[in-house]
C-alpha positions as a LaTeX table, in Angstrom:
\begin{tabular}{lrrr}
\hline
Residue & $x$ (\AA) & $y$ (\AA) & $z$ (\AA) \\
\hline
Met1 & 0.21 & $-0.18$ & 0.20 \\
Lys2 & 1.25 & 3.52 & $-0.76$ \\
Phe3 & 1.60 & 5.92 & 2.84 \\
Leu4 & $-0.21$ & 9.08 & 2.53 \\
Lys5 & 1.28 & 11.53 & 5.77 \\
Ile6 & $-0.89$ & 14.04 & 7.76 \\
Thr7 & $-0.06$ & 15.70 & 10.31 \\
Tyr8 & $-1.97$ & 18.76 & 12.10 \\
Pro9 & 0.34 & 22.60 & 13.38 \\
Asp10 & $-1.62$ & 24.98 & 14.65 \\
Val11 & $-3.77$ & 27.16 & 12.44 \\
Asn12 & $-5.27$ & 30.79 & 12.45 \\
Ile13 & $-8.59$ & 29.91 & 11.38 \\
Ser14 & $-10.83$ & 28.64 & 14.37 \\
Ser15 & $-9.94$ & 24.89 & 13.07 \\
Phe16 & $-9.40$ & 22.79 & 9.76 \\
Ser17 & $-8.92$ & 19.37 & 9.83 \\
Ala18 & $-8.25$ & 16.28 & 7.07 \\
Ser19 & $-9.70$ & 12.83 & 8.29 \\
Lys20 & $-6.16$ & 10.42 & 8.82 \\
Ser21 & $-6.91$ & 7.81 & 5.64 \\
Gly22 & $-3.88$ & 7.30 & 5.16 \\
Tyr23 & $-3.33$ & 5.34 & 1.97 \\
Val24 & $-3.57$ & 7.09 & $-1.95$ \\
Gly25 & $-6.51$ & 6.14 & $-3.18$ \\
Asp26 & $-9.09$ & 6.29 & $-0.03$ \\
Ser27 & $-11.25$ & 9.42 & 0.46 \\
Val28 & $-9.99$ & 12.26 & 2.70 \\
Thr29 & $-12.73$ & 14.46 & 4.01 \\
Leu30 & $-11.24$ & 17.74 & 4.87 \\
Lys31 & $-13.59$ & 20.35 & 7.69 \\
Ala32 & $-12.78$ & 24.10 & 8.49 \\
Ser33 & $-15.06$ & 26.47 & 10.47 \\
Val34 & $-14.04$ & 30.22 & 11.16 \\
Ser35 & $-15.70$ & 31.66 & 13.85 \\
Ser36 & $-14.56$ & 35.20 & 13.63 \\
Arg37 & $-13.85$ & 38.11 & 10.81 \\
Thr38 & $-17.13$ & 38.76 & 8.79 \\
Ala39 & $-19.59$ & 36.79 & 7.32 \\
Pro40 & $-20.64$ & 35.01 & 4.93 \\
Tyr41 & $-17.33$ & 32.97 & 4.61 \\
Glu42 & $-16.27$ & 31.56 & 1.15 \\
Tyr43 & $-13.85$ & 28.28 & 0.82 \\
Gln44 & $-11.37$ & 26.55 & $-1.06$ \\
Tyr45 & $-9.55$ & 23.46 & $-0.75$ \\
Ser46 & $-5.76$ & 22.96 & $-2.36$ \\
Tyr47 & $-3.15$ & 20.87 & $-2.07$ \\
Asp48 & 0.92 & 20.98 & $-3.64$ \\
Asp49 & 1.84 & 18.31 & $-4.55$ \\
Ala50 & 6.35 & 17.06 & $-3.74$ \\
Lys51 & 7.15 & 19.44 & $-6.49$ \\
Gly52 & 5.00 & 22.18 & $-4.65$ \\
Ile53 & 3.01 & 22.76 & $-7.44$ \\
Lys54 & $-0.70$ & 23.94 & $-6.10$ \\
His55 & $-3.94$ & 22.34 & $-7.17$ \\
Ile56 & $-6.97$ & 23.09 & $-6.64$ \\
Ile57 & $-9.29$ & 20.38 & $-4.70$ \\
Thr58 & $-12.71$ & 22.53 & $-4.78$ \\
Ala59 & $-12.54$ & 26.22 & $-6.16$ \\
Tyr60 & $-13.86$ & 29.49 & $-3.42$ \\
Thr61 & $-17.53$ & 28.72 & $-2.32$ \\
Ala62 & $-19.57$ & 30.00 & $-0.23$ \\
Gly63 & $-20.40$ & 28.07 & 3.19 \\
Lys64 & $-18.69$ & 24.55 & 1.79 \\
Thr65 & $-17.06$ & 23.95 & 5.37 \\
Ser66 & $-16.06$ & 20.61 & 3.99 \\
Thr67 & $-15.21$ & 18.67 & 0.68 \\
Thr68 & $-14.46$ & 14.75 & $-0.33$ \\
Trp69 & $-10.94$ & 14.33 & $-1.54$ \\
Asn70 & $-10.55$ & 11.77 & $-3.40$ \\
Thr71 & $-6.65$ & 10.60 & $-3.35$ \\
Ser72 & $-6.35$ & 8.02 & $-6.06$ \\
Ser73 & $-4.30$ & 9.92 & $-8.83$ \\
Leu74 & $-1.76$ & 10.54 & $-6.20$ \\
Ser75 & 1.82 & 8.82 & $-5.39$ \\
Ala76 & 2.57 & 7.71 & $-2.00$ \\
Cys77 & 4.56 & 11.38 & $-0.84$ \\
Asp78 & 3.85 & 13.76 & 1.73 \\
Tyr79 & 1.15 & 16.60 & 0.77 \\
Thr80 & 0.63 & 19.78 & 1.67 \\
Ile81 & $-3.29$ & 20.71 & 2.35 \\
Arg82 & $-4.59$ & 24.06 & 2.99 \\
Val83 & $-7.93$ & 26.01 & 3.32 \\
Glu84 & $-8.56$ & 29.40 & 2.35 \\
Val85 & $-11.35$ & 31.12 & 3.18 \\
Arg86 & $-12.61$ & 34.52 & 2.61 \\
Asp87 & $-14.65$ & 36.90 & 4.45 \\
Lys88 & $-17.35$ & 39.22 & 3.46 \\
Asn89 & $-15.03$ & 42.18 & 2.92 \\
Asn90 & $-12.27$ & 39.92 & 0.25 \\
Lys91 & $-9.73$ & 39.39 & 3.23 \\
Glu92 & $-7.90$ & 36.12 & 2.93 \\
Tyr93 & $-7.03$ & 33.77 & 5.80 \\
Thr94 & $-5.39$ & 30.40 & 4.96 \\
Ala95 & $-4.57$ & 27.27 & 7.03 \\
Val96 & $-2.47$ & 24.35 & 6.25 \\
Val97 & $-1.83$ & 20.83 & 7.38 \\
Phe98 & 0.78 & 18.41 & 6.49 \\
\hline
\end{tabular}
């Protein structure tokens, strides 16, 4: 089996998590929430591959606090996964899991 490593640093967004499936081919559920700034919020989920190239999982969508990421096309590697949140005033905030 190919292993997909996900760990969790502290983030500025009130919460951001990824289910720890651990294996390429599994679906990973990403969840985020914001408890400050000005609602409504738009969420965008993305990851960086081993070369540092950003790939959008889900483009900015109002109220999309979670998404499911299918990892079947990935190779065994460590990936940087992020959520970017825009508030009503178009201020952006980013949280990252590795």
